[in-house]
mmCIF file as Biopython writes it, N, C-alpha, C and O atoms, coordinates in Angstrom:
data_model
#
loop_
_atom_site.group_PDB
_atom_site.id
_atom_site.type_symbol
_atom_site.label_atom_id
_atom_site.label_alt_id
_atom_site.label_comp_id
_atom_site.label_asym_id
_atom_site.label_entity_id
_atom_site.label_seq_id
_atom_site.pdbx_PDB_ins_code
_atom_site.Cartn_x
_atom_site.Cartn_y
_atom_site.Cartn_z
_atom_site.occupancy
_atom_site.B_iso_or_equiv
_atom_site.auth_seq_id
_atom_site.auth_asym_id
_atom_site.pdbx_PDB_model_num
ATOM 1   N N  . MET A ? 1  ? 126.770 31.555 68.968 1.0 0.0 1  A 1 
ATOM 2   C CA . MET A ? 1  ? 125.592 32.458 67.889 1.0 0.0 1  A 1 
ATOM 3   C C  . MET A ? 1  ? 125.665 31.123 66.920 1.0 0.0 1  A 1 
ATOM 4   O O  . MET A ? 1  ? 126.359 30.106 66.930 1.0 0.0 1  A 1 
ATOM 5   N N  . PHE A ? 2  ? 125.009 31.436 66.397 1.0 0.0 2  A 1 
ATOM 6   C CA . PHE A ? 2  ? 124.672 30.354 65.553 1.0 0.0 2  A 1 
ATOM 7   C C  . PHE A ? 2  ? 124.641 30.940 63.926 1.0 0.0 2  A 1 
ATOM 8   O O  . PHE A ? 2  ? 123.941 31.952 63.947 1.0 0.0 2  A 1 
ATOM 9   N N  . TYR A ? 3  ? 125.169 30.664 62.439 1.0 0.0 3  A 1 
ATOM 10  C CA . TYR A ? 3  ? 124.630 31.388 61.834 1.0 0.0 3  A 1 
ATOM 11  C C  . TYR A ? 3  ? 125.599 30.639 60.470 1.0 0.0 3  A 1 
ATOM 12  O O  . TYR A ? 3  ? 126.726 30.216 60.730 1.0 0.0 3  A 1 
ATOM 13  N N  . VAL A ? 4  ? 124.927 30.514 58.761 1.0 0.0 4  A 1 
ATOM 14  C CA . VAL A ? 4  ? 124.742 29.902 57.928 1.0 0.0 4  A 1 
ATOM 15  C C  . VAL A ? 4  ? 126.247 30.849 57.450 1.0 0.0 4  A 1 
ATOM 16  O O  . VAL A ? 4  ? 126.898 31.786 57.913 1.0 0.0 4  A 1 
ATOM 17  N N  . LYS A ? 5  ? 126.301 29.796 56.057 1.0 0.0 5  A 1 
ATOM 18  C CA . LYS A ? 5  ? 127.702 29.840 56.074 1.0 0.0 5  A 1 
ATOM 19  C C  . LYS A ? 5  ? 128.218 29.823 54.132 1.0 0.0 5  A 1 
ATOM 20  O O  . LYS A ? 5  ? 128.954 28.837 54.164 1.0 0.0 5  A 1 
ATOM 21  N N  . GLU A ? 6  ? 128.241 30.236 52.843 1.0 0.0 6  A 1 
ATOM 22  C CA . GLU A ? 6  ? 127.702 30.059 51.540 1.0 0.0 6  A 1 
ATOM 23  C C  . GLU A ? 6  ? 129.323 29.852 50.946 1.0 0.0 6  A 1 
ATOM 24  O O  . GLU A ? 6  ? 130.162 30.566 51.494 1.0 0.0 6  A 1 
ATOM 25  N N  . LYS A ? 7  ? 129.584 29.344 50.356 1.0 0.0 7  A 1 
ATOM 26  C CA . LYS A ? 7  ? 130.732 29.202 49.152 1.0 0.0 7  A 1 
ATOM 27  C C  . LYS A ? 7  ? 130.070 29.934 48.071 1.0 0.0 7  A 1 
ATOM 28  O O  . LYS A ? 7  ? 129.096 29.689 47.360 1.0 0.0 7  A 1 
ATOM 29  N N  . MET A ? 8  ? 131.216 31.283 48.199 1.0 0.0 8  A 1 
ATOM 30  C CA . MET A ? 8  ? 130.672 32.635 46.731 1.0 0.0 8  A 1 
ATOM 31  C C  . MET A ? 8  ? 131.550 31.847 45.734 1.0 0.0 8  A 1 
ATOM 32  O O  . MET A ? 8  ? 130.789 31.058 45.174 1.0 0.0 8  A 1 
ATOM 33  N N  . SER A ? 9  ? 132.893 31.689 45.224 1.0 0.0 9  A 1 
ATOM 34  C CA . SER A ? 9  ? 133.942 31.428 44.590 1.0 0.0 9  A 1 
ATOM 35  C C  . SER A ? 9  ? 134.887 30.799 45.947 1.0 0.0 9  A 1 
ATOM 36  O O  . SER A ? 9  ? 134.573 30.891 47.134 1.0 0.0 9  A 1 
ATOM 37  N N  . ASP A ? 10 ? 136.038 30.189 45.417 1.0 0.0 10 A 1 
ATOM 38  C CA . ASP A ? 10 ? 137.215 30.060 46.074 1.0 0.0 10 A 1 
ATOM 39  C C  . ASP A ? 10 ? 137.678 30.883 45.967 1.0 0.0 10 A 1 
ATOM 40  O O  . ASP A ? 10 ? 138.664 30.958 45.233 1.0 0.0 10 A 1 
ATOM 41  N N  . VAL A ? 11 ? 137.140 32.048 46.731 1.0 0.0 11 A 1 
ATOM 42  C CA . VAL A ? 11 ? 138.508 33.518 47.048 1.0 0.0 11 A 1 
ATOM 43  C C  . VAL A ? 11 ? 137.113 33.663 47.676 1.0 0.0 11 A 1 
ATOM 44  O O  . VAL A ? 11 ? 137.582 33.644 48.814 1.0 0.0 11 A 1 
ATOM 45  N N  . ALA A ? 12 ? 135.816 33.790 47.891 1.0 0.0 12 A 1 
ATOM 46  C CA . ALA A ? 12 ? 134.811 34.247 48.987 1.0 0.0 12 A 1 
ATOM 47  C C  . ALA A ? 12 ? 133.801 33.510 49.322 1.0 0.0 12 A 1 
ATOM 48  O O  . ALA A ? 12 ? 133.190 32.595 48.770 1.0 0.0 12 A 1 
ATOM 49  N N  . GLU A ? 13 ? 133.714 34.109 50.417 1.0 0.0 13 A 1 
ATOM 50  C CA . GLU A ? 13 ? 132.266 33.613 51.386 1.0 0.0 13 A 1 
ATOM 51  C C  . GLU A ? 13 ? 131.620 33.946 51.856 1.0 0.0 13 A 1 
ATOM 52  O O  . GLU A ? 13 ? 132.101 35.079 51.841 1.0 0.0 13 A 1 
ATOM 53  N N  . MET A ? 14 ? 130.581 34.088 52.516 1.0 0.0 14 A 1 
ATOM 54  C CA . MET A ? 14 ? 130.042 34.960 53.272 1.0 0.0 14 A 1 
ATOM 55  C C  . MET A ? 14 ? 129.039 34.417 54.182 1.0 0.0 14 A 1 
ATOM 56  O O  . MET A ? 14 ? 128.281 33.603 53.656 1.0 0.0 14 A 1 
ATOM 57  N N  . THR A ? 15 ? 128.865 34.645 55.307 1.0 0.0 15 A 1 
ATOM 58  C CA . THR A ? 15 ? 128.459 34.195 56.605 1.0 0.0 15 A 1 
ATOM 59  C C  . THR A ? 15 ? 127.422 35.661 57.220 1.0 0.0 15 A 1 
ATOM 60  O O  . THR A ? 15 ? 127.542 36.857 57.486 1.0 0.0 15 A 1 
ATOM 61  N N  . ILE A ? 16 ? 126.386 34.550 57.199 1.0 0.0 16 A 1 
ATOM 62  C CA . ILE A ? 16 ? 125.597 35.736 58.229 1.0 0.0 16 A 1 
ATOM 63  C C  . ILE A ? 16 ? 124.645 34.776 59.228 1.0 0.0 16 A 1 
ATOM 64  O O  . ILE A ? 16 ? 123.911 33.808 59.029 1.0 0.0 16 A 1 
ATOM 65  N N  . GLU A ? 17 ? 125.111 35.686 60.606 1.0 0.0 17 A 1 
ATOM 66  C CA . GLU A ? 17 ? 124.199 35.557 61.902 1.0 0.0 17 A 1 
ATOM 67  C C  . GLU A ? 17 ? 123.129 34.531 61.746 1.0 0.0 17 A 1 
ATOM 68  O O  . GLU A ? 17 ? 122.827 34.271 60.581 1.0 0.0 17 A 1 
ATOM 69  N N  . ILE A ? 18 ? 122.455 33.856 62.758 1.0 0.0 18 A 1 
ATOM 70  C CA . ILE A ? 18 ? 121.384 33.195 62.829 1.0 0.0 18 A 1 
ATOM 71  C C  . ILE A ? 18 ? 120.433 34.692 63.487 1.0 0.0 18 A 1 
ATOM 72  O O  . ILE A ? 18 ? 120.834 35.300 64.480 1.0 0.0 18 A 1 
ATOM 73  N N  . THR A ? 19 ? 119.321 35.041 62.818 1.0 0.0 19 A 1 
ATOM 74  C CA . THR A ? 19 ? 119.185 35.642 64.162 1.0 0.0 19 A 1 
ATOM 75  C C  . THR A ? 19 ? 116.737 35.448 64.674 1.0 0.0 19 A 1 
ATOM 76  O O  . THR A ? 19 ? 116.033 34.504 64.319 1.0 0.0 19 A 1 
ATOM 77  N N  . ASP A ? 20 ? 116.345 36.476 65.356 1.0 0.0 20 A 1 
ATOM 78  C CA . ASP A ? 20 ? 115.001 36.112 65.269 1.0 0.0 20 A 1 
ATOM 79  C C  . ASP A ? 20 ? 114.647 36.813 64.036 1.0 0.0 20 A 1 
ATOM 80  O O  . ASP A ? 20 ? 113.612 36.444 63.481 1.0 0.0 20 A 1 
ATOM 81  N N  . GLU A ? 21 ? 115.410 37.878 63.445 1.0 0.0 21 A 1 
ATOM 82  C CA . GLU A ? 21 ? 114.929 38.724 62.283 1.0 0.0 21 A 1 
ATOM 83  C C  . GLU A ? 21 ? 115.051 38.149 61.134 1.0 0.0 21 A 1 
ATOM 84  O O  . GLU A ? 21 ? 114.484 38.564 60.123 1.0 0.0 21 A 1 
ATOM 85  N N  . ASN A ? 22 ? 115.887 37.021 61.177 1.0 0.0 22 A 1 
ATOM 86  C CA . ASN A ? 22 ? 116.647 36.310 59.421 1.0 0.0 22 A 1 
ATOM 87  C C  . ASN A ? 22 ? 116.298 35.471 58.681 1.0 0.0 22 A 1 
ATOM 88  O O  . ASN A ? 22 ? 116.768 35.342 57.551 1.0 0.0 22 A 1 
ATOM 89  N N  . VAL A ? 23 ? 115.111 34.495 59.338 1.0 0.0 23 A 1 
ATOM 90  C CA . VAL A ? 23 ? 115.129 33.279 59.307 1.0 0.0 23 A 1 
ATOM 91  C C  . VAL A ? 23 ? 113.710 33.343 58.947 1.0 0.0 23 A 1 
ATOM 92  O O  . VAL A ? 23 ? 112.810 33.789 59.658 1.0 0.0 23 A 1 
ATOM 93  N N  . TYR A ? 24 ? 113.562 32.659 57.304 1.0 0.0 24 A 1 
ATOM 94  C CA . TYR A ? 24 ? 112.499 32.909 56.591 1.0 0.0 24 A 1 
ATOM 95  C C  . TYR A ? 24 ? 112.511 31.530 56.058 1.0 0.0 24 A 1 
ATOM 96  O O  . TYR A ? 24 ? 113.544 30.870 55.948 1.0 0.0 24 A 1 
ATOM 97  N N  . CYS A ? 25 ? 110.909 30.965 55.613 1.0 0.0 25 A 1 
ATOM 98  C CA . CYS A ? 25 ? 110.858 30.076 55.090 1.0 0.0 25 A 1 
ATOM 99  C C  . CYS A ? 25 ? 109.742 29.829 53.985 1.0 0.0 25 A 1 
ATOM 100 O O  . CYS A ? 25 ? 108.936 30.724 54.239 1.0 0.0 25 A 1 
ATOM 101 N N  . THR A ? 26 ? 109.197 29.054 52.802 1.0 0.0 26 A 1 
ATOM 102 C CA . THR A ? 26 ? 108.439 29.016 51.884 1.0 0.0 26 A 1 
ATOM 103 C C  . THR A ? 26 ? 107.396 28.178 52.334 1.0 0.0 26 A 1 
ATOM 104 O O  . THR A ? 26 ? 107.500 26.958 52.461 1.0 0.0 26 A 1 
ATOM 105 N N  . CYS A ? 27 ? 106.151 29.010 52.628 1.0 0.0 27 A 1 
ATOM 106 C CA . CYS A ? 27 ? 105.005 28.204 52.739 1.0 0.0 27 A 1 
ATOM 107 C C  . CYS A ? 27 ? 104.893 27.495 51.824 1.0 0.0 27 A 1 
ATOM 108 O O  . CYS A ? 27 ? 105.107 27.754 50.640 1.0 0.0 27 A 1 
ATOM 109 N N  . PRO A ? 28 ? 104.423 26.195 52.461 1.0 0.0 28 A 1 
ATOM 110 C CA . PRO A ? 28 ? 104.758 24.261 51.943 1.0 0.0 28 A 1 
ATOM 111 C C  . PRO A ? 28 ? 103.270 24.349 51.037 1.0 0.0 28 A 1 
ATOM 112 O O  . PRO A ? 28 ? 103.236 23.703 49.990 1.0 0.0 28 A 1 
ATOM 113 N N  . LYS A ? 29 ? 101.825 25.295 51.518 1.0 0.0 29 A 1 
ATOM 114 C CA . LYS A ? 29 ? 100.582 24.939 50.582 1.0 0.0 29 A 1 
ATOM 115 C C  . LYS A ? 29 ? 101.058 25.768 48.991 1.0 0.0 29 A 1 
ATOM 116 O O  . LYS A ? 29 ? 101.235 25.179 47.925 1.0 0.0 29 A 1 
ATOM 117 N N  . CYS A ? 30 ? 101.258 28.052 49.358 1.0 0.0 30 A 1 
ATOM 118 C CA . CYS A ? 30 ? 101.069 28.660 48.514 1.0 0.0 30 A 1 
ATOM 119 C C  . CYS A ? 30 ? 102.210 29.118 48.113 1.0 0.0 30 A 1 
ATOM 120 O O  . CYS A ? 30 ? 102.234 30.099 47.370 1.0 0.0 30 A 1 
ATOM 121 N N  . GLY A ? 31 ? 103.394 28.481 48.536 1.0 0.0 31 A 1 
ATOM 122 C CA . GLY A ? 31 ? 104.534 29.544 48.344 1.0 0.0 31 A 1 
ATOM 123 C C  . GLY A ? 31 ? 105.429 30.609 48.632 1.0 0.0 31 A 1 
ATOM 124 O O  . GLY A ? 31 ? 106.622 30.811 48.406 1.0 0.0 31 A 1 
ATOM 125 N N  . VAL A ? 32 ? 104.079 31.531 49.462 1.0 0.0 32 A 1 
ATOM 126 C CA . VAL A ? 32 ? 104.660 32.471 50.119 1.0 0.0 32 A 1 
ATOM 127 C C  . VAL A ? 32 ? 105.935 32.980 51.018 1.0 0.0 32 A 1 
ATOM 128 O O  . VAL A ? 32 ? 106.331 31.946 51.555 1.0 0.0 32 A 1 
ATOM 129 N N  . GLU A ? 33 ? 106.483 33.686 51.300 1.0 0.0 33 A 1 
ATOM 130 C CA . GLU A ? 33 ? 107.368 33.748 52.335 1.0 0.0 33 A 1 
ATOM 131 C C  . GLU A ? 33 ? 106.866 33.991 53.702 1.0 0.0 33 A 1 
ATOM 132 O O  . GLU A ? 33 ? 105.865 34.638 54.008 1.0 0.0 33 A 1 
ATOM 133 N N  . VAL A ? 34 ? 108.203 33.014 54.957 1.0 0.0 34 A 1 
ATOM 134 C CA . VAL A ? 34 ? 107.285 33.420 55.776 1.0 0.0 34 A 1 
ATOM 135 C C  . VAL A ? 34 ? 108.363 33.565 56.456 1.0 0.0 34 A 1 
ATOM 136 O O  . VAL A ? 34 ? 109.361 32.934 56.109 1.0 0.0 34 A 1 
ATOM 137 N N  . SER A ? 35 ? 108.416 34.678 57.905 1.0 0.0 35 A 1 
ATOM 138 C CA . SER A ? 35 ? 109.216 35.002 58.467 1.0 0.0 35 A 1 
ATOM 139 C C  . SER A ? 35 ? 109.112 33.461 59.836 1.0 0.0 35 A 1 
ATOM 140 O O  . SER A ? 35 ? 107.982 33.062 60.119 1.0 0.0 35 A 1 
ATOM 141 N N  . VAL A ? 36 ? 109.823 33.073 60.229 1.0 0.0 36 A 1 
ATOM 142 C CA . VAL A ? 36 ? 109.842 32.165 61.640 1.0 0.0 36 A 1 
ATOM 143 C C  . VAL A ? 36 ? 110.748 32.279 62.224 1.0 0.0 36 A 1 
ATOM 144 O O  . VAL A ? 36 ? 111.909 32.180 61.829 1.0 0.0 36 A 1 
ATOM 145 N N  . ASP A ? 37 ? 110.190 32.610 63.728 1.0 0.0 37 A 1 
ATOM 146 C CA . ASP A ? 37 ? 110.805 32.528 65.115 1.0 0.0 37 A 1 
ATOM 147 C C  . ASP A ? 37 ? 111.356 30.790 65.143 1.0 0.0 37 A 1 
ATOM 148 O O  . ASP A ? 37 ? 110.489 29.922 65.247 1.0 0.0 37 A 1 
ATOM 149 N N  . LEU A ? 38 ? 112.820 30.398 65.044 1.0 0.0 38 A 1 
ATOM 150 C CA . LEU A ? 38 ? 113.253 29.339 65.532 1.0 0.0 38 A 1 
ATOM 151 C C  . LEU A ? 38 ? 113.457 29.018 66.989 1.0 0.0 38 A 1 
ATOM 152 O O  . LEU A ? 38 ? 114.090 28.050 67.409 1.0 0.0 38 A 1 
ATOM 153 N N  . ALA A ? 39 ? 112.911 29.847 67.645 1.0 0.0 39 A 1 
ATOM 154 C CA . ALA A ? 39 ? 113.576 29.321 69.185 1.0 0.0 39 A 1 
ATOM 155 C C  . ALA A ? 39 ? 111.360 28.821 68.749 1.0 0.0 39 A 1 
ATOM 156 O O  . ALA A ? 39 ? 111.336 27.652 68.365 1.0 0.0 39 A 1 
ATOM 157 N N  . GLU A ? 40 ? 110.653 29.120 68.759 1.0 0.0 40 A 1 
ATOM 158 C CA . GLU A ? 40 ? 109.487 29.171 69.259 1.0 0.0 40 A 1 
ATOM 159 C C  . GLU A ? 40 ? 109.193 27.996 67.889 1.0 0.0 40 A 1 
ATOM 160 O O  . GLU A ? 40 ? 108.288 27.306 68.359 1.0 0.0 40 A 1 
ATOM 161 N N  . VAL A ? 41 ? 109.451 27.521 66.677 1.0 0.0 41 A 1 
ATOM 162 C CA . VAL A ? 41 ? 108.751 26.183 66.333 1.0 0.0 41 A 1 
ATOM 163 C C  . VAL A ? 41 ? 109.295 24.956 66.730 1.0 0.0 41 A 1 
ATOM 164 O O  . VAL A ? 41 ? 108.792 23.852 66.523 1.0 0.0 41 A 1 
ATOM 165 N N  . LEU A ? 42 ? 110.713 25.280 67.512 1.0 0.0 42 A 1 
ATOM 166 C CA . LEU A ? 42 ? 112.031 24.572 67.487 1.0 0.0 42 A 1 
ATOM 167 C C  . LEU A ? 42 ? 111.648 23.463 69.161 1.0 0.0 42 A 1 
ATOM 168 O O  . LEU A ? 42 ? 112.051 22.338 69.460 1.0 0.0 42 A 1 
ATOM 169 N N  . LYS A ? 43 ? 110.545 24.630 70.063 1.0 0.0 43 A 1 
ATOM 170 C CA . LYS A ? 43 ? 111.189 24.019 71.165 1.0 0.0 43 A 1 
ATOM 171 C C  . LYS A ? 43 ? 110.258 23.555 72.016 1.0 0.0 43 A 1 
ATOM 172 O O  . LYS A ? 43 ? 110.038 24.073 73.111 1.0 0.0 43 A 1 
ATOM 173 N N  . ASP A ? 44 ? 109.743 22.695 71.626 1.0 0.0 44 A 1 
ATOM 174 C CA . ASP A ? 44 ? 108.999 20.948 71.358 1.0 0.0 44 A 1 
ATOM 175 C C  . ASP A ? 44 ? 110.281 20.000 72.256 1.0 0.0 44 A 1 
ATOM 176 O O  . ASP A ? 44 ? 110.628 19.381 73.262 1.0 0.0 44 A 1 
ATOM 177 N N  . GLY A ? 45 ? 110.572 20.505 70.945 1.0 0.0 45 A 1 
ATOM 178 C CA . GLY A ? 45 ? 112.126 19.444 71.273 1.0 0.0 45 A 1 
ATOM 179 C C  . GLY A ? 45 ? 112.235 18.172 70.011 1.0 0.0 45 A 1 
ATOM 180 O O  . GLY A ? 45 ? 113.087 17.397 69.575 1.0 0.0 45 A 1 
ATOM 181 N N  . ASP A ? 46 ? 110.854 18.507 69.773 1.0 0.0 46 A 1 
ATOM 182 C CA . ASP A ? 46 ? 110.784 17.087 68.489 1.0 0.0 46 A 1 
ATOM 183 C C  . ASP A ? 46 ? 110.405 17.541 67.481 1.0 0.0 46 A 1 
ATOM 184 O O  . ASP A ? 46 ? 109.400 17.010 67.007 1.0 0.0 46 A 1 
ATOM 185 N N  . SER A ? 47 ? 110.928 18.511 66.849 1.0 0.0 47 A 1 
ATOM 186 C CA . SER A ? 47 ? 110.982 19.278 65.179 1.0 0.0 47 A 1 
ATOM 187 C C  . SER A ? 47 ? 112.589 19.387 65.445 1.0 0.0 47 A 1 
ATOM 188 O O  . SER A ? 47 ? 113.328 19.413 66.429 1.0 0.0 47 A 1 
ATOM 189 N N  . ASP A ? 48 ? 112.776 19.454 63.478 1.0 0.0 48 A 1 
ATOM 190 C CA . ASP A ? 48 ? 114.084 20.179 62.880 1.0 0.0 48 A 1 
ATOM 191 C C  . ASP A ? 48 ? 113.743 20.642 61.971 1.0 0.0 48 A 1 
ATOM 192 O O  . ASP A ? 48 ? 112.762 20.790 61.242 1.0 0.0 48 A 1 
ATOM 193 N N  . LEU A ? 49 ? 115.303 21.010 62.169 1.0 0.0 49 A 1 
ATOM 194 C CA . LEU A ? 49 ? 115.027 21.784 60.593 1.0 0.0 49 A 1 
ATOM 195 C C  . LEU A ? 49 ? 115.016 21.176 59.263 1.0 0.0 49 A 1 
ATOM 196 O O  . LEU A ? 49 ? 114.710 21.946 58.353 1.0 0.0 49 A 1 
ATOM 197 N N  . PHE A ? 50 ? 115.271 20.014 58.960 1.0 0.0 50 A 1 
ATOM 198 C CA . PHE A ? 50 ? 115.107 19.012 57.531 1.0 0.0 50 A 1 
ATOM 199 C C  . PHE A ? 50 ? 113.666 18.840 58.095 1.0 0.0 50 A 1 
ATOM 200 O O  . PHE A ? 50 ? 113.242 19.515 57.157 1.0 0.0 50 A 1 
ATOM 201 N N  . SER A ? 51 ? 112.587 18.554 58.757 1.0 0.0 51 A 1 
ATOM 202 C CA . SER A ? 51 ? 111.950 18.441 57.941 1.0 0.0 51 A 1 
ATOM 203 C C  . SER A ? 51 ? 110.595 18.749 58.740 1.0 0.0 51 A 1 
ATOM 204 O O  . SER A ? 51 ? 109.560 18.083 58.691 1.0 0.0 51 A 1 
ATOM 205 N N  . THR A ? 52 ? 110.940 20.418 59.816 1.0 0.0 52 A 1 
ATOM 206 C CA . THR A ? 52 ? 109.542 21.177 59.540 1.0 0.0 52 A 1 
ATOM 207 C C  . THR A ? 52 ? 109.374 22.329 58.518 1.0 0.0 52 A 1 
ATOM 208 O O  . THR A ? 52 ? 110.105 23.029 57.817 1.0 0.0 52 A 1 
ATOM 209 N N  . ALA A ? 53 ? 107.757 22.147 58.836 1.0 0.0 53 A 1 
ATOM 210 C CA . ALA A ? 53 ? 107.055 23.383 57.440 1.0 0.0 53 A 1 
ATOM 211 C C  . ALA A ? 53 ? 107.307 24.829 58.165 1.0 0.0 53 A 1 
ATOM 212 O O  . ALA A ? 53 ? 108.377 25.200 58.647 1.0 0.0 53 A 1 
ATOM 213 N N  . VAL A ? 54 ? 106.449 25.341 58.142 1.0 0.0 54 A 1 
ATOM 214 C CA . VAL A ? 54 ? 105.662 26.793 59.017 1.0 0.0 54 A 1 
ATOM 215 C C  . VAL A ? 54 ? 105.193 26.487 57.617 1.0 0.0 54 A 1 
ATOM 216 O O  . VAL A ? 54 ? 105.723 26.057 56.593 1.0 0.0 54 A 1 
ATOM 217 N N  . CYS A ? 55 ? 103.434 27.058 58.144 1.0 0.0 55 A 1 
ATOM 218 C CA . CYS A ? 55 ? 102.709 27.736 56.606 1.0 0.0 55 A 1 
ATOM 219 C C  . CYS A ? 55 ? 102.898 29.373 57.090 1.0 0.0 55 A 1 
ATOM 220 O O  . CYS A ? 55 ? 103.742 29.856 57.845 1.0 0.0 55 A 1 
ATOM 221 N N  . CYS A ? 56 ? 102.072 29.855 56.548 1.0 0.0 56 A 1 
ATOM 222 C CA . CYS A ? 56 ? 102.065 31.079 55.897 1.0 0.0 56 A 1 
ATOM 223 C C  . CYS A ? 56 ? 100.462 31.605 56.750 1.0 0.0 56 A 1 
ATOM 224 O O  . CYS A ? 56 ? 99.426  31.066 56.364 1.0 0.0 56 A 1 
ATOM 225 N N  . ALA A ? 57 ? 100.412 32.407 57.615 1.0 0.0 57 A 1 
ATOM 226 C CA . ALA A ? 57 ? 98.857  32.980 57.995 1.0 0.0 57 A 1 
ATOM 227 C C  . ALA A ? 57 ? 97.645  32.331 57.324 1.0 0.0 57 A 1 
ATOM 228 O O  . ALA A ? 57 ? 97.020  31.503 57.987 1.0 0.0 57 A 1 
ATOM 229 N N  . ASP A ? 58 ? 97.281  32.591 56.192 1.0 0.0 58 A 1 
ATOM 230 C CA . ASP A ? 58 ? 95.979  32.032 55.405 1.0 0.0 58 A 1 
ATOM 231 C C  . ASP A ? 58 ? 96.556  30.836 55.280 1.0 0.0 58 A 1 
ATOM 232 O O  . ASP A ? 58 ? 95.475  30.258 55.397 1.0 0.0 58 A 1 
ATOM 233 N N  . CYS A ? 59 ? 97.155  30.136 55.172 1.0 0.0 59 A 1 
ATOM 234 C CA . CYS A ? 59 ? 97.118  29.267 54.675 1.0 0.0 59 A 1 
ATOM 235 C C  . CYS A ? 59 ? 96.621  28.289 56.135 1.0 0.0 59 A 1 
ATOM 236 O O  . CYS A ? 59 ? 95.603  27.619 56.308 1.0 0.0 59 A 1 
ATOM 237 N N  . SER A ? 60 ? 97.667  28.512 56.942 1.0 0.0 60 A 1 
ATOM 238 C CA . SER A ? 60 ? 97.384  28.254 58.633 1.0 0.0 60 A 1 
ATOM 239 C C  . SER A ? 60 ? 95.320  28.386 58.663 1.0 0.0 60 A 1 
ATOM 240 O O  . SER A ? 60 ? 94.510  27.459 58.644 1.0 0.0 60 A 1 
ATOM 241 N N  . ARG A ? 61 ? 95.092  29.745 58.709 1.0 0.0 61 A 1 
ATOM 242 C CA . ARG A ? 61 ? 94.065  29.711 58.830 1.0 0.0 61 A 1 
ATOM 243 C C  . ARG A ? 61 ? 92.829  28.526 58.130 1.0 0.0 61 A 1 
ATOM 244 O O  . ARG A ? 61 ? 92.019  27.763 58.656 1.0 0.0 61 A 1 
ATOM 245 N N  . LYS A ? 62 ? 93.123  28.789 56.962 1.0 0.0 62 A 1 
ATOM 246 C CA . LYS A ? 62 ? 92.483  27.199 56.518 1.0 0.0 62 A 1 
ATOM 247 C C  . LYS A ? 62 ? 92.403  26.244 57.049 1.0 0.0 62 A 1 
ATOM 248 O O  . LYS A ? 62 ? 91.459  26.054 57.817 1.0 0.0 62 A 1 
ATOM 249 N N  . ILE A ? 63 ? 93.598  25.066 56.782 1.0 0.0 63 A 1 
ATOM 250 C CA . ILE A ? 63 ? 94.323  24.475 57.733 1.0 0.0 63 A 1 
ATOM 251 C C  . ILE A ? 63 ? 92.688  24.081 59.017 1.0 0.0 63 A 1 
ATOM 252 O O  . ILE A ? 63 ? 91.751  23.296 58.871 1.0 0.0 63 A 1 
ATOM 253 N N  . ARG A ? 64 ? 92.938  24.810 59.873 1.0 0.0 64 A 1 
ATOM 254 C CA . ARG A ? 64 ? 92.048  25.380 60.812 1.0 0.0 64 A 1 
ATOM 255 C C  . ARG A ? 64 ? 90.601  24.926 60.710 1.0 0.0 64 A 1 
ATOM 256 O O  . ARG A ? 64 ? 90.052  24.032 61.354 1.0 0.0 64 A 1 
ATOM 257 N N  . LYS A ? 65 ? 89.799  26.175 59.236 1.0 0.0 65 A 1 
ATOM 258 C CA . LYS A ? 65 ? 88.999  25.851 58.974 1.0 0.0 65 A 1 
ATOM 259 C C  . LYS A ? 65 ? 87.986  24.536 58.516 1.0 0.0 65 A 1 
ATOM 260 O O  . LYS A ? 65 ? 86.799  24.216 58.591 1.0 0.0 65 A 1 
ATOM 261 N N  . GLY A ? 66 ? 89.627  23.858 57.854 1.0 0.0 66 A 1 
ATOM 262 C CA . GLY A ? 66 ? 89.193  21.439 57.732 1.0 0.0 66 A 1 
ATOM 263 C C  . GLY A ? 66 ? 88.787  22.893 55.798 1.0 0.0 66 A 1 
ATOM 264 O O  . GLY A ? 66 ? 87.617  22.853 55.418 1.0 0.0 66 A 1 
ATOM 265 N N  . GLU A ? 67 ? 89.636  23.744 55.067 1.0 0.0 67 A 1 
ATOM 266 C CA . GLU A ? 67 ? 89.192  24.169 53.988 1.0 0.0 67 A 1 
ATOM 267 C C  . GLU A ? 67 ? 90.661  23.549 53.292 1.0 0.0 67 A 1 
ATOM 268 O O  . GLU A ? 67 ? 90.439  23.322 52.102 1.0 0.0 67 A 1 
ATOM 269 N N  . LEU A ? 68 ? 92.617  23.079 53.808 1.0 0.0 68 A 1 
ATOM 270 C CA . LEU A ? 68 ? 92.775  22.582 53.474 1.0 0.0 68 A 1 
ATOM 271 C C  . LEU A ? 68 ? 93.312  21.550 54.011 1.0 0.0 68 A 1 
ATOM 272 O O  . LEU A ? 68 ? 93.074  21.325 55.197 1.0 0.0 68 A 1 
ATOM 273 N N  . ASN A ? 69 ? 94.124  20.721 53.295 1.0 0.0 69 A 1 
ATOM 274 C CA . ASN A ? 69 ? 95.233  19.577 54.356 1.0 0.0 69 A 1 
ATOM 275 C C  . ASN A ? 69 ? 95.974  19.335 54.827 1.0 0.0 69 A 1 
ATOM 276 O O  . ASN A ? 69 ? 96.912  19.268 54.032 1.0 0.0 69 A 1 
ATOM 277 N N  . ALA A ? 70 ? 96.504  18.926 56.529 1.0 0.0 70 A 1 
ATOM 278 C CA . ALA A ? 70 ? 97.609  19.719 56.820 1.0 0.0 70 A 1 
ATOM 279 C C  . ALA A ? 70 ? 98.209  19.263 56.271 1.0 0.0 70 A 1 
ATOM 280 O O  . ALA A ? 70 ? 99.382  19.629 56.200 1.0 0.0 70 A 1 
#
């Protein structure tokens, strides 16, 4: 199991299991929240969590049409 942990104060911390339903990022083009399937994003073996960004469906479509720079 993978999880994130955040220390809230000296006496409290929160641990949340990472699943295929609770990972999100912000679209680097428009800022909308995007649900992310980490297994799909990282399947090529060359990606990492620090340098990988996921665009929303609208921005992805615009990039494919050449309306936005990748």
